[in-house]
N, C-alpha and C positions, 0 to 999 in steps of 0.2 A: 287788569281793568281798573286798577286803583293808582294810577300813576300820578294823578293829580294830589291825592291825599299824602302819597309817599314824599313828594316834592315838598308838600306843606310842613311835613314833620321835619324834614332836613332843614328847610329854611328857618324854622323855629328853634332849633337846637343852636347852643352857644359855640359848640365845637364838634369835631367828628366823633369824639368818644361818646358825646351824649346822644348824637344822632343815632349812632350804632345801638345804643341802649334802647331808645325809644323804638326803633324799628324792630328790635328783637321782642319787645313787649307787645307792641300793636299786632304783629303779624305771627308770633310763635316762631320766629326764625332762630338758627344757630348763628353763633358769632361769626362763622365763615360766610353764610348766607348774607348776613347784614352787611359785611364787609364788601361782598362781591357787588351789592347793589350801590354802595357808596364809591366803588371804583369805576363804575360804568361811566362812559362817556355820553354827553348830551345827545350826540348823533344817534345813539342807539335807542333813543326814546321814540323814533319815527315809527309809523305802522309797519313798514317793512321790516325793521329790525324786531319789532314785536312779534310779528308772524313767524320769524325764524326761531324766536324763543319757544313759541307755542309748539312748533314742529319739532324742535329738539326734546321737549318735554315728552311728547308722544312717542318719539323714538326710544328714549330712555325708559319710558314705561314698558314698551313692547320688549325691549332688551332685558329689563328686570324679570318680566314674565317669563321670558324663555329661560334665563339662567336658574330661575327657581323650578322649573320643569326638570332642568338637568340634574339640580341638586335632589330633586324628589324622586328620581328614576335611575335606579342602578344599571338597567338594560341600556337606557339611552347614554348614560356615562361610558359604558363598555363600547358601544357602537362608535362614539366619538373618538375614543382612544385607538380603536381599530382603524378607523378612517385616517387619523392623523399618522398613526405608525405606517399605514401602507403608503401615504404621500411621501414620508421621510425616506422610506426604502426606495421608492421610485426615483427620488430626486438625488439622493446621496449614496444609495446602495452600490457597492462594487466589491470584487473578491477581496479576501483578508490580505493585507499588506504585511502584517507582523507574522513571526514564526513562532509556533509552539514548540518549545524544546523540552524534552522530558529528562530529567536528571537520571544518570546511571546509578545513583544511590539505591541500595536494596530498599530503604524506607519508602521510596517512591513507586516501588513496583506493587501496586495493588489494584484491585478490581475497580475502585473508584476512578482512577485514572483512565482504564480500559473503557468505562462506561461513558466517558466524555468523547470518545472516538467513534466516528461512523462505521458500522460493520458493512464492509463492501470488498468485492474481489479487487486484487492489485497484482501488478507484475513487479518482481523483484529482479533487478539486473546488476550483475557483479562483473568487474572487468580484471584483467591480469594484474594491472598496477594497483589493485586493491581499492577501486573506487565502487561505491555501492549507492543505489537509488531505488525508489519505486514509482511507478507510473500507473495510470488508470488503464484497465484493459480496453477501454474504448478507443485508446489511441491507435490501435492497430486493426484494420479492417481486414476480412479474409480475402486473399488473392488466390488466383490459380496456379497451379504448379508450374515452375520453370519461370516466374517472375523474379525482378530483381529486389523487391521488397521496398520498405521505407527505411529511412535513416533511424536507426535506434537510439543513438545518442552521439554527441559531440566528444570525440576522444582524440588523444594525441596520436601521431603516427606510430609510436612504439607501443601502445596499448591496444587491447581488444577485449571483446566479451567473452568470457569463459562460463558463464552461467546465467540462466534466467528461468524463473518458475512462477506459477500462479499461486496464490494463497489468499486468506482472509485477513484484514487488517487486525483482526482479534487474535490471531494465532500467535504462539510462541514459537520462535525459530531457534532450533538447536544448531549451533554453527561449530562444525568440526574442522580441525586444522590438521595440516600435513604431519604435524608432530604428535598427533594422537590426543590433543586437548579439545575440550567442548566449552562453549560459552552459550548463556541463555540471552535471547534477544526478543523483545516485544516487537512484532511487525510494524506497528505504528511508530516505533522509534527510528525507523529507517526513513530518511527525508523524502517526501513526496515531491517530485519535480516533473518538468515537462518531459516530453519524449526525446527531445534532442539536448537536453541538459548533460553535463558530464558526470555529475554524481558528487558524493562526498567520500573523502577518505575513510576506509573501513576503520582504521585507528581511532577516528573521532565518535565511532559508533560503539565499538567494543575494544577493551584494552588487550590487544593481542601482544604476545611476547616477542622478543627479536627472533627473527628468522622464521616466524610461522606464516604459513600461507592457508587460505581457506581451501578445504577439500570438499566438504559437503554442507548445505544447509537443509534441514529437515523442518518443515513446518508442523507444528503439533496443536491440535485443539484440545486434547484430553490426555492427561497423564495417568489417569485412574483406570488403567486397563492391564490386561496380561500380555500385551504386545512385547515383542523383542525387537531390538536392533541388530542388524547383520553388518559388521564392519569388514571391509576388505582393503588390503594393502596392495600397493604396485607389485611387490614381489610375491603375491599370491597367498598371503596370510589371511585367514578368515576367522572371525569371532562372532558369538551370539551372547548378547547381554539385554537383561530385562529394561525395557523403556522406563519403568517407574524409578529406576535408580538415578535418572537424570532430572527428576521433577523438582528438586530443590538444591541449589548450591549457589556460592557466592558469584557476583558478577565478574569476579576475576577469573573465573573458569576452573574446570578440574580436569583430571586426566580421564580420557575415555578408553584408551588402549596404549599398551606399551609398544613402541615403536623402535626397531633397530635403527642405527645411524645410516645405513645405506638403504633405508626403506621409508616409505611415506604412506599415509592413510589416503585412499582415493575414492572410496565409496562408503556411505552409510545408508542402510534401507530398512524400513519398517516391516517386521514380520506379524501378520495378524494371527488370530487364533486358528485359521484354516492351515491345513497341511500344504505346504508348497515346497518347491525345489529351488535351489540356489543355482543361479545362472551367472557364471563369470565369463566376461568377454575380453579378449586380448587385442592389444594394438595391431598385431600381424594377422588378424582374422580368424582366430580360434575360439571355441566355446567349451567350457567345462560345466557339466551339469550334474547335481548331486542332491540327494534328499536332505532336508534341513535337519532331520533327526540325526544325521551323522554328526551333527555338532552338539555338545553339551553346554549347558548355561555356564557363563563365565562372568566374573565381577568385572567392574570398571578398569581396574588397574592391570589386568592380566594380558598377555600378548595375542593368544589365539593359537590356531593350528594351521598346518599347510593345507591350503584349498586347491592349489594348481601346481603342476609341474610344468614350469615354462620352458619354452625353447629358448636358444642363444639369441639375444637381442630383443626378446619379447618382454611384455609387461601387461599386467592387467589394467583396463582403462575404467571398467565399471562393472557393477554386478546387479542382477535383478532377483526377484522372488517370482517364480512361474508355475503355472499348471499347464496340463497338455493342450487345453483349448484356447489358451491365449495366444495372441499374436506378438511376435517380437520384432520392433522396429530397429533396424541397424543404419546408422548414418556415417559416411566417409568423409574424409578430409576434402576430397575433390567435389563433394556436393551431390554424391548418389546416395539414394535411400532404397531399403529393401524391407519388405515385411514377409515374415514366414511364421508358421505355426510352431509353438514350442515343441509339439510332439514329434517334429522333424528332427529335432536334437535328442539323441538317445542320452540316457544317464550314464555318464562315464565313471561316476563315483568321485569322492574326493580325492585330491592329490594326483589327478590324471593330466595328461598333455592335452586333451580335448580333441574335438572334431571341427572341421571347417565350418565357419560361420557365415562368411561372404567371400566372393571372388574380388581379389583386389588388383589393380594395376600398379604392380610395385615399380614399373619402370617409370611411371609419373609420380612416384613418391605417394601413392594413395595409402592410406590407413584407416583403421576404424577410430572415429572420434567419439561416438556416443551410442548408447542402446536404451530403448524404452520399451514398456509395455503399450502397444498401439491399440488404444480404445478409440471409441467414436468422439474424438476431439479434434481440435485444430492443432497443427504444429508450428512452433515458432523456432526458426532457424536463424542463428547469429553468426557472422563472419568476422574475420580478423580486422577487416577495415571498417567495422561497425554497421554493415547492413543487416537488417532484420525483415524476414518475411514470415508471414503467417499464411498457411495452406491447411485444407482439409487433409487429415491423415489418410482418409479412405481414397485420396487421389493418388496415393502410392500403392501400386498393384501388389497383391500378394503372389510371391514366386517360391521357388525352391531355395532352401537356405544356402546353397552355393552359387546362386545367381549373382549377376553384378548389380541389378537392381535398376531404377530409373532416376534421371536427373531430378533433383528436387529444387535446386536453386541455380541459376545462371551466375556464374561468378566472373568478377572482373579480373584482368590480368593481375597475377601475383596476389590474389586473394584466395582464402580457402576457409571452410567451415570450422568454428571452434566450439560451439555450444548449441545445444537445442533446449526446448522446453515445450510443455503442452498446455493448452488454454481450452476451458469449457466453452462450448458454442453458446450456451444459454446465458453465461456471465451473471449467474445468480449470486446472492450473497451466501 
């Protein structure tokens, strides 16, 4: 409201510098404020432009008042941060594009690394051509018995799935090879991929030696127990070794069992503190059952003792630890499944020829592919051509041990079952 006096001061000054000094003295202005007045165009001295300045001043004062409230209130500052972060997440949020790779160095294997990984169930899939990956359990919905299943992964024509199982991302996986060596692998080190992805070469995950193939993978969440590992070979040799002997060793692996040149390790199972029988199944449909007490504890590098007296052309495909009330699931190459109580298999004693496990159609090349303890879980079945089906195990009826069983999966021409796994229905952590 003092425009006329300001103009008078400016007109009376001999130059711009003097005008600035006079304005600063008359109105207690800063040098910047005085210079802003001197830089104004005459057109801005109209009433309209004057009102704009008044409005701007009012707006600036309100803004200053609001900013001071923010500076004085921690809760208000936190609310603003939350709101802005939510807006950023909504606008720019998308799945991680970079990949977290954990070094195989022993120095990197510590609990701090594991704490950064979300603990959740996951399916681990492994193929004949040594490709490995893990996928979310939610990728496979439960289907009825006899369906064709979903595509489990993209694989080459000469490759097929040979193992799949469910574990926790925080588990340590003991990887046993056909030559009797064992490697330690954190589950989260296995690359997480989509259901149809091919996977990653196992040699990029663990340092396998030349000629080694994976025979068993055992997920472990606690080594500080009195549990034992039962190891079985193709030629029927069996060994019992304390689990704690495998708790610490170098990432390059150690010997788990001495293996003859014409033999290979086919099965490794965990023996709890409860008394259980060892159940060995053969390719031609026979079963040998004996008390685990018939085996004495042996060290890591020992060979073991004879567990089965095999018929000509036969070989052990897997072993289980069973009690009388448990139900044994047997799956055949041609897609048939059978469940029978363990008590139907009499104890033959160690180093026996065994009893009939399942009736096979030898003319159609049928043979036993896998055996499992059939609990209240879902069954995952994988075929040579990469099909995977998930069905309730209870949909396979319980029969006599010598029965043929029921069709579990409808196979395409020239396809056959190569692997099975089990999956919890609850899918909990």
